[in-house]
TIMI-2910 file (N, C-alpha, C, CB; in pm, 1 decimal, decimal comma, always signed):
<rs>
+----------+----------+----------+----------+----------+----------+----------+----------+----------+----------+----------+----------+------+
!      n_x !      n_y !      n_z !     ca_x !     ca_y !     ca_z !      c_x !      c_y !      c_z !     cb_x !     cb_y !     cb_z ! resn !
+----------+----------+----------+----------+----------+----------+----------+----------+----------+----------+----------+----------+------+
!  +1264,4 !  -1109,4 !   +624,5 !  +1248,6 !  -1020,0 !   +511,4 !  +1333,4 !  -1072,0 !   +399,6 !  +1286,4 !   -874,9 !   +546,9 !  Met !
!  +1386,6 !  -1175,5 !   +394,3 !  +1475,6 !  -1228,7 !   +297,0 !  +1395,5 !  -1307,0 !   +192,0 !  +1581,3 !  -1316,6 !   +363,9 !  Glu !
!  +1273,2 !  -1339,7 !   +213,9 !  +1188,4 !  -1405,4 !   +130,8 !  +1130,2 !  -1332,6 !    +18,9 !  +1093,6 !  -1454,8 !   +202,4 !  Asp !
!  +1098,5 !  -1202,9 !    +42,4 !  +1028,7 !  -1117,0 !    -50,1 !  +1139,6 !  -1034,9 !   -137,7 !   +928,7 !  -1017,2 !    +33,6 !  Gly !
!  +1093,5 !   -934,0 !   -191,4 !  +1199,3 !   -857,4 !   -279,5 !  +1160,7 !   -704,5 !   -266,0 !  +1195,8 !   -908,1 !   -448,5 !  Glu !
!  +1261,8 !   -627,2 !   -247,8 !  +1253,4 !   -486,7 !   -251,5 !  +1259,9 !   -426,2 !   -385,7 !  +1353,6 !   -432,8 !   -172,7 !  Tyr !
!  +1191,0 !   -317,4 !   -419,2 !  +1190,6 !   -266,9 !   -556,5 !  +1177,9 !   -123,7 !   -555,7 !  +1082,4 !   -325,7 !   -638,3 !  Tyr !
!  +1220,2 !    -55,2 !   -645,3 !  +1198,5 !    +88,6 !   -673,9 !  +1183,9 !   +105,5 !   -824,0 !  +1317,1 !   +177,8 !   -619,2 !  Val !
!  +1069,5 !   +180,7 !   -848,3 !  +1032,9 !   +210,4 !   -997,5 !  +1069,1 !   +337,0 !  -1038,4 !   +889,6 !   +199,2 !  -1026,8 !  Val !
!  +1143,3 !   +355,6 !  -1149,1 !  +1183,5 !   +498,5 !  -1190,2 !  +1109,5 !   +521,4 !  -1318,2 !  +1347,5 !   +519,7 !  -1211,4 !  Val !
!  +1022,8 !   +606,0 !  -1304,9 !   +935,1 !   +656,6 !  -1419,3 !   +953,6 !   +796,0 !  -1452,2 !   +792,1 !   +639,2 !  -1389,8 !  Asp !
!  +1029,9 !   +812,3 !  -1568,2 !  +1065,8 !   +948,9 !  -1606,7 !   +934,8 !  +1043,9 !  -1649,7 !  +1169,9 !   +936,7 !  -1729,4 !  Glu !
!   +834,5 !   +960,6 !  -1688,1 !   +712,9 !  +1027,5 !  -1743,8 !   +616,4 !  +1050,8 !  -1614,9 !   +638,3 !   +930,2 !  -1866,3 !  Asn !
!   +661,7 !  +1032,6 !  -1503,5 !   +573,9 !  +1046,6 !  -1384,2 !   +534,2 !  +1185,2 !  -1360,8 !   +639,9 !   +995,1 !  -1261,3 !  Gln !
!   +403,0 !  +1214,6 !  -1321,6 !   +360,6 !  +1348,2 !  -1293,9 !   +433,4 !  +1404,4 !  -1159,4 !   +201,4 !  +1348,8 !  -1280,4 !  Asp !
!   +504,7 !  +1522,1 !  -1194,1 !   +580,9 !  +1579,3 !  -1077,8 !   +481,2 !  +1620,5 !   -969,5 !   +670,0 !  +1705,1 !  -1121,8 !  Pro !
!   +372,3 !  +1637,8 !   -999,6 !   +277,2 !  +1686,8 !   -872,4 !   +206,4 !  +1570,5 !   -805,4 !   +156,2 !  +1792,8 !   -920,9 !  Asn !
!   +218,9 !  +1431,9 !   -853,8 !   +165,3 !  +1339,6 !   -802,8 !   +254,0 !  +1257,8 !   -696,7 !   +119,5 !  +1271,7 !   -904,5 !  Gly !
!   +213,0 !  +1156,0 !   -633,1 !   +290,8 !  +1079,8 !   -537,0 !   +404,4 !   +994,9 !   -619,2 !   +189,6 !   +981,5 !   -450,0 !  Pro !
!   +522,2 !  +1003,1 !   -553,3 !   +630,4 !   +926,8 !   -625,8 !   +669,5 !   +803,6 !   -520,4 !   +769,6 !  +1033,0 !   -663,7 !  Met !
!   +690,3 !   +693,4 !   -598,7 !   +723,8 !   +573,8 !   -516,7 !   +860,2 !   +585,7 !   -467,1 !   +709,4 !   +444,0 !   -594,3 !  Leu !
!   +889,8 !   +560,8 !   -352,2 !  +1025,6 !   +575,1 !   -282,2 !  +1080,2 !   +428,3 !   -285,9 !  +1013,6 !   +637,3 !   -119,7 !  Ile !
!  +1001,4 !   +331,1 !   -227,4 !  +1053,9 !   +187,5 !   -212,4 !   +925,8 !   +107,1 !   -197,0 !  +1158,8 !   +165,3 !    -80,5 !  Val !
!   +935,8 !    -17,3 !   -244,8 !   +848,6 !   -119,5 !   -219,7 !   +881,5 !   -251,7 !   -178,8 !   +786,3 !   -131,7 !   -314,3 !  Gly !
!   +795,2 !   -342,4 !   -120,7 !   +832,6 !   -471,1 !    -92,1 !   +724,7 !   -555,3 !   -139,1 !   +862,9 !   -490,8 !    +48,7 !  Tyr !
!   +755,1 !   -675,6 !   -200,0 !   +653,5 !   -773,4 !   -262,4 !   +696,1 !   -919,6 !   -207,6 !   +657,2 !   -766,8 !   -438,1 !  Ile !
!   +591,4 !   -991,0 !   -161,9 !   +604,7 !  -1108,4 !   -123,9 !   +463,1 !  -1199,3 !   -143,1 !   +655,6 !  -1096,1 !    +12,0 !  Leu !
!   +470,4 !  -1295,0 !   -228,4 !   +368,9 !  -1371,9 !   -272,8 !   +240,1 !  -1279,7 !   -325,6 !   +333,5 !  -1467,5 !   -157,4 !  Asp !
!   +283,2 !  -1183,9 !   -409,0 !   +188,0 !  -1096,9 !   -478,0 !   +135,5 !   -980,6 !   -389,7 !    +70,9 !  -1180,4 !   -527,1 !  Gly !
!   +176,3 !   -993,7 !   -255,5 !   +126,9 !   -876,9 !   -170,3 !   +233,5 !   -774,3 !   -148,9 !    +77,5 !   -925,1 !    -31,4 !  Lys !
!   +207,0 !   -646,7 !   -160,7 !   +287,9 !   -540,1 !   -162,3 !   +278,8 !   -429,1 !    -47,3 !   +266,2 !   -485,3 !   -283,5 !  Arg !
!   +373,9 !   -381,2 !    -12,3 !   +388,0 !   -264,7 !    +82,4 !   +472,7 !   -162,8 !    +15,7 !   +451,8 !   -305,8 !   +221,4 !  Val !
!   +420,1 !    -29,3 !     +8,1 !   +505,0 !    +69,8 !    -72,2 !   +504,6 !   +189,1 !     +9,6 !   +450,5 !   +101,8 !   -221,2 !  Glu !
!   +614,8 !   +270,4 !    +14,2 !   +619,2 !   +417,6 !    +45,9 !   +620,2 !   +507,7 !    -64,7 !   +732,7 !   +449,4 !   +122,2 !  Ile !
!   +541,5 !   +604,3 !    -61,6 !   +518,5 !   +709,1 !   -153,9 !   +542,7 !   +847,8 !    -84,1 !   +375,2 !   +697,3 !   -210,7 !  Tyr !
!   +593,9 !   +941,8 !   -158,7 !   +630,2 !  +1077,8 !   -116,4 !   +520,8 !  +1173,3 !   -197,4 !   +797,6 !  +1113,2 !   -155,5 !  Lys !
!   +450,3 !  +1243,5 !   -128,7 !   +371,8 !  +1344,1 !   -195,0 !   +391,5 !  +1468,2 !   -140,2 !   +236,5 !  +1316,7 !   -194,0 !  Asn !
!   +473,0 !  +1566,9 !   -197,7 !   +499,2 !  +1696,0 !   -147,3 !   +560,4 !  +1683,3 !    -17,5 !   +379,7 !  +1778,1 !   -140,8 !  Arg !
!   +514,3 !  +1731,1 !    +84,0 !   +586,2 !  +1704,2 !   +231,0 !   +532,4 !  +1593,8 !   +315,7 !   +574,8 !  +1830,2 !   +323,3 !  Asp !
!   +457,2 !  +1509,4 !   +259,4 !   +423,9 !  +1392,4 !   +353,2 !   +466,3 !  +1252,7 !   +272,6 !   +250,8 !  +1393,9 !   +393,9 !  Thr !
!   +460,4 !  +1152,6 !   +355,0 !   +478,3 !  +1010,6 !   +305,2 !   +372,4 !   +938,6 !   +333,4 !   +590,1 !   +941,1 !   +356,8 !  Tyr !
!   +332,1 !   +848,7 !   +230,4 !   +221,4 !   +752,0 !   +241,3 !   +267,5 !   +614,6 !   +237,9 !   +123,0 !   +770,7 !   +134,8 !  Ile !
!   +234,2 !   +543,0 !   +330,1 !   +272,9 !   +396,2 !   +333,9 !   +136,1 !   +323,8 !   +298,6 !   +337,0 !   +347,1 !   +488,7 !  Val !
!   +146,8 !   +240,3 !   +186,3 !    +36,3 !   +169,2 !   +130,3 !    +59,2 !    +17,0 !   +160,0 !    +23,1 !   +199,4 !    -25,2 !  Val !
!    -36,6 !    -50,1 !   +215,2 !    -30,8 !   -190,1 !   +238,5 !   -138,9 !   -245,6 !   +150,2 !    -48,7 !   -227,9 !   +389,5 !  Asn !
!    -91,5 !   -323,9 !    +55,6 !   -191,0 !   -377,7 !    -41,0 !   -249,4 !   -502,6 !    +22,3 !   -125,8 !   -410,4 !   -184,2 !  Met !
!   -193,8 !   -556,8 !   +106,1 !   -244,8 !   -679,6 !   +172,6 !   -386,8 !   -653,7 !   +249,9 !   -131,7 !   -731,4 !   +278,0 !  Lys !
!   -370,9 !   -532,8 !   +318,1 !   -496,4 !   -488,3 !   +406,2 !   -573,2 !   -386,2 !   +324,6 !   -452,7 !   -419,1 !   +555,0 !  Thr !
!   -524,7 !   -346,3 !   +227,9 !   -588,4 !   -232,0 !   +140,9 !   -611,8 !   -105,5 !   +217,2 !   -726,9 !   -275,7 !    +81,6 !  Glu !
!   -507,6 !    -74,2 !   +306,7 !   -513,3 !    +42,2 !   +389,1 !   -379,8 !   +132,9 !   +364,0 !   -528,1 !     -3,9 !   +543,1 !  Lys !
!   -395,0 !   +256,0 !   +395,0 !   -275,2 !   +348,7 !   +383,7 !   -260,6 !   +429,0 !   +514,1 !   -290,8 !   +450,0 !   +258,6 !  Tyr !
!   -150,7 !   +474,8 !   +539,7 !   -126,3 !   +576,3 !   +650,2 !    -35,9 !   +679,1 !   +611,2 !    -72,1 !   +514,5 !   +772,9 !  Leu !
!    -83,3 !   +813,5 !   +616,6 !     +2,2 !   +925,3 !   +602,5 !    +98,3 !   +964,1 !   +705,7 !    -71,6 !  +1027,2 !   +582,0 !  Thr !
!   +220,2 !   +979,1 !   +668,2 !   +310,7 !  +1003,4 !   +769,9 !   +376,7 !  +1133,6 !   +750,3 !   +406,3 !   +897,3 !   +778,9 !  Cys !
!   +410,6 !  +1215,3 !   +843,6 !   +485,0 !  +1350,3 !   +830,4 !   +638,0 !  +1340,3 !   +809,2 !   +462,0 !  +1434,9 !   +959,0 !  Ile !
!   +698,8 !  +1234,3 !   +868,3 !   +827,2 !  +1224,1 !   +848,5 !   +866,2 !  +1091,5 !   +778,4 !   +890,2 !  +1242,1 !   +971,9 !  Ser !
!   +991,5 !  +1089,6 !   +723,9 !  +1028,1 !   +968,3 !   +669,5 !  +1065,5 !   +867,4 !   +765,4 !  +1128,4 !   +986,4 !   +581,8 !  Tyr !
!  +1107,5 !   +894,4 !   +869,3 !  +1140,9 !   +792,8 !   +977,5 !  +1015,7 !   +724,7 !  +1026,2 !  +1213,5 !   +860,4 !  +1100,0 !  Glu !
!   +904,6 !   +803,5 !  +1029,5 !   +794,7 !   +728,7 !  +1084,6 !   +732,8 !   +631,8 !   +969,8 !   +684,5 !   +832,1 !  +1142,9 !  His !
!   +748,1 !   +700,6 !   +845,9 !   +707,7 !   +603,2 !   +735,7 !   +789,9 !   +471,2 !   +716,8 !   +714,4 !   +676,4 !   +605,5 !  Ala !
!   +917,3 !   +489,8 !   +752,6 !   +999,8 !   +366,7 !   +759,3 !   +966,8 !   +270,6 !   +865,0 !  +1136,5 !   +400,8 !   +775,8 !  Gln !
!   +932,7 !   +322,6 !   +981,3 !   +885,4 !   +233,5 !  +1083,9 !   +748,8 !   +166,2 !  +1045,4 !   +872,2 !   +311,7 !  +1215,5 !  His !
!   +660,2 !   +240,2 !   +998,9 !   +540,3 !   +168,2 !   +959,6 !   +555,5 !    +64,0 !   +838,0 !   +436,8 !   +272,1 !   +923,9 !  Val !
!   +628,9 !   +101,0 !   +739,3 !   +673,7 !    +11,7 !   +633,7 !   +738,0 !   -116,4 !   +692,3 !   +773,8 !    +85,1 !   +542,0 !  Phe !
!   +828,0 !   -106,3 !   +780,5 !   +904,7 !   -218,1 !   +829,4 !   +795,0 !   -312,0 !   +915,1 !  +1036,7 !   -161,4 !   +924,2 !  Lys !
!   +709,9 !   -256,5 !   +990,9 !   +601,9 !   -334,6 !  +1042,3 !   +504,9 !   -402,9 !   +954,4 !   +532,4 !   -257,6 !  +1120,1 !  Glu !
!   +464,5 !   -342,0 !   +848,2 !   +387,8 !   -399,9 !   +741,5 !   +472,8 !   -510,5 !   +676,9 !   +345,3 !   -291,1 !   +637,6 !  Cys !
!   +592,8 !   -486,6 !   +645,2 !   +671,3 !   -593,3 !   +586,7 !   +678,4 !   -720,4 !   +671,0 !   +807,8 !   -544,2 !   +561,7 !  Val !
!   +697,5 !   -688,4 !   +810,8 !   +702,0 !   -787,8 !   +916,9 !   +582,7 !   -893,3 !   +899,8 !   +694,0 !   -713,8 !  +1058,4 !  Arg !
!   +469,0 !   -813,0 !   +885,3 !   +347,6 !   -894,9 !   +883,2 !   +337,3 !   -989,7 !   +763,2 !   +228,2 !   -805,3 !   +884,9 !  Thr !
!   +380,7 !   -923,8 !   +654,9 !   +394,9 !  -1006,3 !   +514,7 !   +499,2 !  -1130,1 !   +529,7 !   +454,9 !   -899,7 !   +387,0 !  Leu !
!   +610,1 !  -1107,0 !   +593,3 !   +710,2 !  -1210,8 !   +608,3 !   +654,0 !  -1331,3 !   +698,4 !   +841,3 !  -1147,1 !   +672,4 !  Thr !
!   +597,3 !  -1277,4 !   +819,6 !   +552,4 !  -1382,1 !   +917,2 !   +437,8 !  -1466,8 !   +852,3 !   +501,1 !  -1313,7 !  +1055,4 !  Ser !
!   +350,1 !  -1408,3 !   +763,4 !   +247,6 !  -1486,2 !   +702,1 !   +315,4 !  -1568,6 !   +580,4 !   +126,9 !  -1388,8 !   +653,0 !  Glu !
!   +411,6 !  -1523,3 !   +537,7 !   +474,6 !  -1613,1 !   +437,3 !   +546,6 !  -1727,7 !   +485,5 !   +563,8 !  -1542,3 !   +358,5 !  Gly !
!   +605,4 !  -1729,0 !   +600,7 !   +654,6 !  -1832,5 !   +676,1 !   +572,5 !  -1929,4 !   +732,1 !   +718,1 !  -1786,8 !   +766,0 !  Asn !
!   +439,1 !  -1889,3 !   +754,6 !   +349,8 !  -1984,9 !   +821,3 !   +313,5 !  -2086,8 !   +730,5 !   +228,4 !  -1922,7 !   +875,5 !  Ala !
+----------+----------+----------+----------+----------+----------+----------+----------+----------+----------+----------+----------+------+
</rs>
């Protein structure tokens, strides 16, 4: 996970009713991000163009780490 870069975007003009980015990871132009939308968390994997809705932050972190792991293993190949 040391090859990529973690990021957080703070946008003060963001819609308070829309999803809010919590954390992201980028490697070779491919991104994985966690968003919070009301009481749920959404993990978006831009590499596979899929997302997963999670009820808890712990579950979202687990999914996020697994997605990041696939990016880093691909980046090292």
